[in-house]
C-alpha positions as CSV (number, residue, x, y, z in Angstrom):
1,M,-42.1,27.4,-41.0
2,S,-41.2,29.7,-43.8
3,T,-43.6,32.5,-45.1
4,L,-45.9,32.2,-47.9
5,I,-43.7,34.8,-49.7
6,F,-40.8,33.0,-49.6
7,R,-41.9,29.5,-50.4
8,S,-43.5,31.2,-53.3
9,M,-40.2,33.1,-54.3
10,A,-37.8,30.6,-53.5
11,P,-38.0,28.5,-57.3
12,V,-37.6,31.7,-58.7
13,L,-34.6,32.8,-56.6
14,G,-33.3,29.2,-57.2
15,V,-33.6,29.2,-61.0
16,A,-31.6,32.8,-61.1
17,L,-28.9,31.3,-58.8
18,M,-28.5,28.3,-61.0
19,V,-28.0,30.4,-64.2
20,V,-25.6,32.8,-62.3
21,S,-23.5,29.6,-61.2
22,L,-23.4,28.4,-64.8
23,L,-22.4,31.8,-65.9
24,V,-19.8,31.9,-63.3
25,L,-18.8,28.0,-64.1
26,L,-18.5,28.9,-67.8
27,G,-16.5,31.9,-67.5
28,G,-14.2,30.8,-65.2
29,H,-11.1,31.0,-67.4
30,N,-11.6,34.1,-68.5
31,A,-12.8,35.8,-65.4
32,P,-13.1,35.2,-62.0
33,G,-15.1,31.9,-61.1
34,G,-14.7,28.5,-62.2
35,G,-16.1,25.4,-60.8
36,F,-15.5,26.2,-57.0
37,A,-17.4,29.4,-57.2
38,G,-20.1,28.1,-59.2
39,G,-20.6,25.1,-57.2
40,L,-21.3,27.3,-54.2
41,I,-23.6,29.2,-55.7
42,A,-25.5,26.3,-57.2
43,A,-25.5,24.9,-53.6
44,A,-26.8,28.3,-52.4
45,A,-30.0,27.6,-54.8
46,A,-30.5,24.3,-53.2
47,I,-30.4,25.5,-49.6
48,V,-32.7,28.7,-50.3
49,Y,-35.1,25.9,-51.8
50,A,-34.7,23.4,-48.6
51,M,-35.4,26.4,-46.4
52,A,-38.3,27.3,-48.2
53,R,-39.7,23.7,-49.3
54,G,-37.8,21.4,-46.6
55,S,-34.8,19.1,-47.6
56,E,-37.2,16.5,-49.0
57,A,-38.2,18.5,-51.3
58,V,-34.5,19.3,-52.5
59,R,-34.0,15.5,-52.6
60,R,-36.9,14.7,-54.7
61,L,-35.9,17.5,-57.0
62,L,-32.2,16.1,-57.6
63,R,-33.4,12.7,-57.8
64,I,-29.8,11.9,-56.9
65,E,-28.1,11.7,-53.6
66,P,-25.8,15.0,-53.3
67,L,-22.7,12.8,-52.5
68,G,-23.5,10.9,-55.3
69,I,-23.1,14.0,-57.5
70,A,-19.8,14.8,-55.8
71,G,-18.3,11.3,-56.3
72,V,-19.0,11.6,-59.9
73,G,-17.8,15.2,-59.8
74,G,-14.5,13.9,-58.4
75,L,-14.3,11.0,-60.8
76,I,-14.6,13.6,-63.7
77,A,-11.6,15.8,-62.1
78,V,-9.3,12.8,-61.9
79,L,-10.3,11.6,-65.3
80,S,-9.5,15.2,-66.7
81,G,-6.1,14.8,-65.0
82,L,-5.2,11.4,-66.0
83,S,-5.7,12.5,-69.9
84,G,-2.1,14.2,-69.4
85,P,-0.1,11.0,-68.4
86,A,-2.1,8.8,-71.4
87,T,-0.4,11.5,-73.8
88,G,2.9,11.4,-72.1
89,R,2.8,14.5,-70.2
90,P,2.5,15.6,-66.6
91,F,-0.8,15.0,-64.4
92,L,-3.5,17.7,-64.9
93,T,-2.0,19.0,-68.3
94,G,-4.2,21.2,-70.2
95,L,-5.2,19.4,-73.4
96,W,-7.4,21.5,-76.0
97,L,-9.7,20.0,-78.6
98,P,-8.5,20.8,-82.0
99,I,-10.8,23.5,-82.5
100,G,-9.5,25.3,-79.5
101,V,-12.9,25.6,-77.7
102,F,-13.0,22.9,-75.1
103,G,-10.6,20.7,-73.2
104,T,-9.6,19.2,-69.9
105,P,-9.6,22.5,-67.9
106,G,-13.3,22.6,-68.8
107,L,-13.9,19.3,-67.8
108,F,-11.8,20.0,-64.5
109,D,-13.9,22.7,-63.6
110,I,-17.1,21.0,-64.4
111,G,-15.7,18.2,-62.0
112,I,-14.9,20.5,-59.1
113,Y,-18.3,22.2,-59.7
114,L,-20.0,18.9,-59.2
115,V,-17.8,18.1,-56.1
116,V,-18.5,21.3,-54.3
117,F,-22.5,21.4,-55.1
118,G,-22.5,17.9,-54.1
119,A,-20.7,18.0,-50.7
120,V,-22.3,21.4,-49.7
121,T,-25.5,20.7,-50.7
122,G,-25.4,17.1,-49.1
123,L,-24.0,19.0,-45.8
124,A,-26.8,21.7,-45.8
125,L,-29.5,19.0,-46.1
126,A,-28.2,16.8,-43.5
127,L,-28.2,19.8,-41.0
128,E,-31.7,20.6,-42.6
129,A,-33.2,17.0,-41.6
130,D,-31.7,17.2,-38.1
131,G,-33.3,20.4,-37.7
132,E,-36.6,19.6,-38.8
133,G,-36.5,16.2,-36.6
134,A,-35.4,18.7,-33.6
135,S,-38.7,20.8,-33.7
């Protein structure tokens, strides 16, 4: 059972962690970070919320099974890599839009972000649910 202060502050901390995770994701090509680090930070937000409110509260908040999120992320990452062979270039070749702002490296990072977030969150929620049943 968590304390009243922790249960009250968990949503605030979760939102702050999600904002930081998005900043790390978006800054990944120009600074340390990217999809993997951002996904871990986002998973930490879900884990903090699960510690305060329980795994079912996180599942209700997500509305999609975490492993489903990981699967969609894997599909996005693979599809971003296949854009290279579709244009006669090697797999995972970085292709940019004509304006040079966004391209397949960004899509790949988003896919990895979702894979890491979904896999780590799914594992943590499974362990949390197992712990809830044991007590």
